[in-house]
C-alpha positions in Angstrom: 0.1 0.0 0.0 2.8 2.5 1.0 4.7 1.5 -2.2 1.7 2.2 -4.3 1.3 5.6 -2.6 5.0 6.5 -3.3 4.6 5.5 -6.9 1.5 7.9 -7.3 3.3 10.7 -5.5 6.4 10.3 -7.6 4.2 10.3 -10.8 2.4 13.4 -9.6 5.8 15.1 -8.9 6.9 14.2 -12.5 3.8 15.7 -14.0 4.2 18.9 -12.1 7.8 19.3 -13.1 6.8 18.8 -16.8 3.9 21.3 -16.4 6.3 23.8 -14.8 8.6 23.6 -17.7 5.8 23.9 -20.3 4.5 27.0 -18.4 7.9 28.7 -18.5 8.3 27.8 -22.2 4.9 29.2 -22.9 5.7 32.3 -21.0 8.9 32.8 -23.0 6.9 32.5 -26.2 4.3 35.0 -25.1 7.0 37.5 -24.1 8.6 37.2 -27.6 5.2 37.6 -29.2 4.5 40.7 -27.2 7.8 42.3 -28.2 6.9 41.4 -31.9 3.4 43.0 -31.5 4.9 46.1 -30.0 7.4 46.4 -32.8 4.7 45.8 -35.5 2.4 48.5 -33.9 5.2 51.0 -34.0 5.8 50.1 -37.6 2.1 50.4 -38.4 1.9 53.9 -36.7 5.0 55.0 -38.7 3.4 53.9 -42.0 0.0 55.5 -41.0 1.9 58.8 -40.3 3.8 58.6 -43.6 0.5 57.9 -45.5 -1.1 60.9 -43.8 1.8 63.0 -45.4 1.2 61.8 -48.9 -1.2 63.8 -50.8 -3.4 61.6 -53.1 -4.9 62.9 -56.4 -7.3 61.2 -58.7 -5.9 63.3 -61.6 -2.9 61.8 -63.4 0.1 63.9 -64.1 0.7 65.2 -67.7 3.4 62.6 -68.1 1.0 59.8 -67.4 -1.8 61.0 -69.5 -2.4 59.2 -72.7 -2.9 61.4 -75.8 -6.4 61.6 -77.0 -7.4 59.2 -80.0 -7.2 62.0 -82.6 -3.4 62.4 -82.3 
């Protein structure tokens, strides 16, 4: 009976050790992902600021205009 209890406790300790390792690895991945998200947000803000500075126009420049068909 005591031997069976020792085996069960050992198994539980082993499972807990693996779970702790897994939790640490998941935490490391989450920290890396947060750094990546922060970097992408900064890049997106930078791009949005650049786009705000660009003036768009629906009229093509003279160099881009094709000549009318009678030429």
